[in-house]
VMD Tcl script that draws the C-alpha trace (Angstrom):
set ca {
  {8.62 25.59 -34.53}
  {11.56 23.29 -36.08}
  {12.90 21.01 -33.11}
  {16.78 19.46 -32.78}
  {16.66 15.25 -32.39}
  {18.23 16.60 -28.94}
  {14.83 18.77 -28.50}
  {12.69 16.03 -29.35}
  {14.97 12.99 -27.13}
  {13.93 16.34 -23.78}
  {10.44 16.25 -24.14}
  {10.20 12.34 -25.29}
  {12.22 11.65 -21.86}
  {9.66 13.97 -20.19}
  {6.67 12.78 -21.06}
  {8.12 9.53 -18.96}
  {8.34 11.92 -15.74}
  {4.80 13.22 -17.11}
  {3.72 9.90 -17.13}
  {4.90 7.93 -13.77}
  {3.38 11.17 -12.17}
  {0.62 10.91 -12.72}
  {0.00 6.83 -12.74}
  {1.30 7.89 -8.25}
  {-1.52 10.88 -8.69}
  {-4.07 8.31 -9.29}
  {-3.12 5.81 -6.24}
  {-2.85 9.05 -4.50}
  {-6.32 10.72 -5.25}
  {-9.09 9.11 -2.87}
  {-12.06 10.06 -0.69}
  {-10.46 12.93 1.93}
  {-7.51 14.14 0.37}
  {-7.27 17.72 0.32}
  {-6.22 19.31 -2.78}
  {-3.12 20.95 -1.53}
  {-2.03 17.56 -0.10}
  {-1.75 16.55 -4.09}
  {-0.47 19.76 -5.64}
  {2.45 19.42 -2.95}
  {2.96 16.04 -3.69}
  {3.04 16.20 -7.64}
  {5.27 19.03 -6.55}
  {7.78 17.36 -5.13}
  {7.74 14.59 -7.89}
  {8.57 17.47 -9.90}
  {11.62 18.28 -8.60}
  {12.90 14.81 -7.18}
  {12.20 13.09 -10.96}
  {14.62 16.39 -12.47}
  {12.02 18.14 -13.97}
  {10.46 21.76 -13.64}
  {7.08 23.03 -12.66}
  {6.02 24.71 -16.45}
  {2.95 26.67 -14.57}
  {5.15 27.77 -11.36}
  {7.64 29.09 -14.86}
  {5.44 30.89 -17.34}
  {2.25 31.68 -15.69}
  {3.88 33.10 -12.44}
  {-0.31 33.73 -11.12}
  {-1.64 30.76 -11.07}
  {-0.83 29.45 -7.15}
  {-0.42 25.97 -8.15}
  {1.62 22.78 -10.19}
  {-1.23 21.37 -11.48}
  {-4.55 22.30 -12.24}
  {-7.36 20.48 -10.72}
  {-10.67 20.78 -11.32}
  {-13.80 19.79 -10.13}
  {-17.33 18.79 -10.91}
  {-18.51 21.65 -12.67}
  {-15.17 22.81 -12.86}
  {-13.77 21.89 -16.24}
  {-10.24 23.32 -16.64}
  {-7.59 25.07 -14.86}
  {-8.63 24.58 -11.86}
  {-6.77 26.40 -9.07}
  {-5.28 24.59 -5.82}
  {-7.76 24.36 -2.91}
  {-8.02 23.52 0.40}
  {-10.56 21.66 -0.60}
  {-11.42 17.63 0.46}
  {-12.80 15.30 -2.01}
  {-15.02 12.94 -1.97}
  {-15.97 9.56 -3.43}
  {-18.67 10.67 -6.63}
  {-16.30 13.47 -7.32}
  {-15.26 13.73 -10.85}
  {-11.68 15.35 -11.23}
  {-9.49 16.77 -14.17}
  {-6.14 17.01 -13.78}
  {-3.87 19.18 -15.89}
  {-0.42 19.10 -15.59}
  {2.58 20.93 -17.34}
  {6.00 20.23 -16.23}
  {9.54 21.61 -18.45}
  {12.92 19.31 -18.79}
  {16.22 20.46 -20.97}
  {14.16 23.68 -21.59}
  {11.49 21.80 -23.06}
  {7.92 21.20 -22.21}
  {4.96 18.63 -22.57}
  {1.79 18.81 -21.23}
  {-0.78 15.73 -20.15}
  {-4.56 15.65 -18.37}
  {-7.01 13.07 -17.19}
  {-10.47 12.62 -15.63}
  {-11.18 9.88 -13.36}
  {-13.82 9.69 -10.39}
  {-12.84 9.37 -7.14}
  {-13.88 6.20 -5.13}
  {-16.30 3.78 -6.28}
  {-19.23 5.82 -7.00}
  {-18.60 6.44 -10.26}
  {-22.23 6.67 -12.34}
  {-23.37 5.83 -16.09}
  {-23.19 8.96 -17.13}
  {-19.55 9.71 -15.76}
  {-18.17 7.30 -17.25}
  {-20.30 7.75 -20.67}
  {-18.61 11.78 -20.29}
  {-15.14 9.85 -19.58}
  {-14.68 6.94 -21.88}
  {-15.69 8.96 -24.97}
  {-13.78 11.75 -23.89}
  {-11.16 9.33 -24.59}
  {-12.38 8.08 -27.34}
  {-12.44 10.80 -29.16}
  {-8.63 12.10 -28.26}
  {-7.32 8.09 -29.78}
  {-9.82 8.65 -32.72}
  {-8.65 12.50 -33.32}
  {-4.90 10.79 -33.58}
  {-5.55 7.89 -35.53}
  {-4.22 7.34 -38.89}
  {-2.55 10.90 -38.83}
  {1.33 11.23 -39.63}
  {3.45 14.15 -41.40}
  {0.88 16.13 -44.20}
  {-2.21 15.52 -42.11}
  {-3.57 19.09 -41.18}
  {-4.58 19.89 -37.68}
  {-8.49 19.86 -39.56}
  {-8.26 15.64 -39.74}
  {-7.60 15.45 -36.36}
  {-10.85 17.51 -35.01}
  {-12.32 16.16 -37.68}
  {-12.32 12.65 -36.22}
  {-12.20 14.16 -33.03}
  {-15.42 15.15 -33.14}
  {-17.23 12.85 -34.53}
  {-16.86 10.81 -31.50}
  {-18.25 12.88 -29.19}
  {-21.26 13.87 -31.56}
  {-22.34 10.35 -31.90}
  {-21.98 9.63 -28.37}
  {-24.06 13.40 -27.88}
  {-21.83 14.83 -25.49}
  {-20.50 18.62 -25.35}
  {-17.59 20.15 -27.58}
  {-16.59 23.14 -25.58}
  {-14.90 25.10 -28.46}
  {-13.70 28.12 -26.49}
  {-10.13 25.33 -25.52}
  {-8.58 23.47 -27.79}
  {-5.28 22.06 -28.46}
  {-2.30 23.71 -29.47}
  {1.56 23.41 -30.66}
  {4.22 23.04 -27.90}
  {8.08 23.52 -26.68}
  {10.29 25.40 -25.25}
  {6.35 27.55 -24.37}
  {3.63 25.62 -23.27}
  {1.81 26.95 -26.09}
  {3.23 27.41 -29.57}
  {1.65 27.20 -33.13}
  {-0.32 25.37 -35.10}
  {-4.03 25.67 -32.83}
  {-5.71 22.14 -32.70}
  {-9.27 21.96 -32.32}
  {-11.94 19.85 -31.22}
  {-13.43 20.03 -34.25}
  {-13.13 20.66 -37.84}
  {-13.23 20.30 -41.45}
  {-10.34 17.15 -43.43}
  {-7.75 18.42 -45.40}
  {-7.89 22.32 -43.61}
  {-5.90 23.86 -41.01}
  {-2.25 23.47 -40.45}
  {0.17 21.06 -41.92}
  {1.56 18.55 -39.25}
  {5.29 17.95 -40.42}
  {7.72 15.27 -39.16}
  {9.42 16.40 -35.77}
  {5.96 19.01 -34.66}
  {4.69 18.47 -30.92}
  {1.32 18.97 -30.08}
  {-1.12 18.34 -27.80}
  {-4.47 17.35 -28.96}
  {-6.83 17.41 -26.06}
  {-10.43 17.25 -26.73}
  {-12.56 18.88 -23.53}
  {-16.57 18.06 -23.06}
  {-19.76 18.28 -21.19}
  {-22.85 16.22 -20.00}
  {-24.46 19.63 -21.13}
  {-23.93 23.04 -21.92}
  {-20.19 22.97 -23.44}
  {-21.07 27.35 -22.93}
  {-18.26 28.21 -19.62}
  {-17.46 30.92 -17.48}
  {-13.66 32.11 -15.43}
  {-14.40 32.05 -11.97}
  {-12.92 35.30 -9.73}
  {-9.47 33.93 -9.23}
  {-9.29 34.15 -13.19}
  {-7.89 31.28 -13.74}
  {-11.00 28.31 -12.92}
  {-13.17 27.72 -15.59}
  {-16.66 26.47 -14.90}
  {-19.14 25.29 -17.58}
  {-22.00 27.64 -17.29}
  {-25.04 25.45 -16.69}
  {-23.11 23.61 -13.78}
  {-22.46 20.06 -16.23}
  {-20.24 17.90 -15.61}
  {-17.15 17.91 -17.86}
  {-13.65 15.71 -18.89}
  {-11.08 16.75 -20.07}
  {-8.23 14.17 -21.46}
  {-4.57 14.92 -23.29}
  {-1.13 13.83 -24.01}
  {1.84 15.71 -26.01}
  {2.20 14.01 -29.12}
  {5.07 13.60 -32.01}
  {4.10 14.18 -35.87}
  {6.59 10.70 -37.71}
  {6.25 10.54 -41.29}
  {4.26 6.60 -40.46}
  {1.55 8.25 -37.92}
  {2.39 9.70 -34.27}
  {3.97 8.44 -30.86}
  {2.50 9.68 -27.67}
  {5.41 11.08 -25.27}
  {3.04 11.09 -22.22}
  {2.04 7.62 -21.88}
}
mol new
graphics top color blue
foreach p $ca { graphics top sphere $p radius 0.5 }
foreach p [lrange $ca 0 end-1] q [lrange $ca 1 end] { graphics top cylinder $p $q radius 0.2 }
display resetview
């Protein structure tokens, strides 16, 4: 979708709101806190900052405003009446709308100070793969260039690369073309243009990357029960590189 300067600026401002919400969410995600309380906090912050909850608007069968995925839940976890505990791995994935335009971001953390070496490796390498994926990207690069760079980092880290779920374009809707896989070959896929806004979001596992969808129709579990991580930002393609809008 060709975006106007006003639409891009709306995404830029929405990204600032997103970053503010996530900063506060990190501080509140502690042992003893209920998932539903975190969901309610995010819902209040979205309204307070003049944004809208995109899941509520565009996915009306989802029970919350933010995805909260704990331990073997990889992505799309529906907020539940569940108390977080020390050592839990939690991924948060949020999409908000601002002035008619969406932005999307996700991060993974461990509750408390009981992070294991494996959890640290999983989360660190997943984040590193995102930054590697967008390094050197600019107008004229391809989605395959991004996927190739993400894949190299994850293969070196010996993490499973989840292939059923991928990044995407974003604009008036949460998911728009092009598809942005976390694997691929250089100079293949869709050529990126100035003004494109896309979401790059590596999704990884310590074990097998095979997934299964839960009975709620939303929550995606790792089939072997291992831990997974998710890291995502909305980025803007420019002539000289990229601008990360949600950080």
